[in-house]
C-alpha positions in Angstrom: 25.8 21.6 41.0 24.5 25.0 41.9 21.6 23.5 43.6 23.9 21.4 45.9 25.8 24.7 46.5 22.7 26.3 47.5 21.5 23.5 49.8 24.8 23.3 51.6 24.9 26.9 52.1 21.5 28.4 52.4 22.6 31.6 53.4 24.0 32.3 49.8 20.2 32.4 48.4 19.7 35.9 48.8 23.3 37.3 47.9 23.1 34.8 44.7 19.9 36.4 43.5 21.5 39.7 44.3 24.5 38.9 42.2 22.7 38.0 39.2 20.5 41.2 39.6 23.6 43.4 39.9 25.5 41.6 37.2 22.6 42.5 34.8 22.0 45.8 36.2 25.4 47.2 34.9 23.7 47.3 31.3 23.4 50.5 29.5 21.0 51.3 27.2 22.7 54.4 25.9 25.8 52.5 24.3 24.7 48.9 24.7 27.5 48.1 26.9 27.7 46.2 30.3 25.1 43.7 31.6 26.2 40.0 32.6 28.2 39.4 29.3 31.6 38.8 30.5 30.7 38.8 34.0 32.7 41.8 34.8 31.1 42.1 38.3 34.1 39.5 39.0 36.6 42.4 38.4 37.5 45.9 39.5 36.0 48.5 38.9 32.7 46.7 39.2 33.8 44.5 41.9 34.7 47.2 44.1 31.5 49.4 43.7 29.8 49.6 46.9 26.4 48.3 45.7 28.5 45.2 44.8 29.9 44.8 48.2 29.8 41.2 49.8 29.0 39.3 46.5 32.4 37.9 46.2 31.6 35.1 48.7 28.9 33.7 46.1 31.6 33.8 43.4 34.1 32.1 45.5 31.4 29.4 46.3 30.7 28.8 42.7 34.3 28.2 41.7 33.9 24.7 42.1 31.0 24.2 39.9 32.8 26.6 37.4 35.9 24.3 37.4 33.7 21.1 37.1 31.8 22.6 34.0 34.3 24.6 32.2 35.1 22.1 29.6 31.1 22.2 28.8 31.7 25.6 27.6 30.1 26.9 30.7 30.8 30.9 30.9 30.9 32.7 34.4 28.2 34.8 32.8 25.9 32.1 32.4 26.8 30.3 35.7 25.9 33.9 37.5 22.5 34.0 35.6 21.7 30.2 36.2 22.6 30.7 39.7 20.2 33.6 40.5 17.4 31.8 38.6 18.1 28.8 40.9 18.2 30.9 43.9 14.8 32.4 43.0 13.4 28.8 42.7 15.1 27.9 45.9 13.8 30.8 47.9 10.2 29.7 46.7 9.7 31.6 43.7 8.3 30.2 40.4 10.2 27.8 38.2 11.9 29.9 35.5 13.3 28.8 32.1 17.0 29.0 31.5 
């Protein structure tokens, strides 16, 4: 389903990889908080940070995928990281395990 979204909207590929990176980049080694766990990038204040501007449209595009697989115990965190992985592969990068 993620591949289909990126195939149908190839302009999202770069932003999808950026979303996964920005989500993970919130991790703080000082207190082991943040990171993509909880997908807090979807909410204020992280969603409002200037560095995360323009990433909401990727989340919007993934909404249908999340809804379709919610019963399969898919979390937003997993979906964001999977989407980043698929985006890298879609852009010609190496196949990455997930």
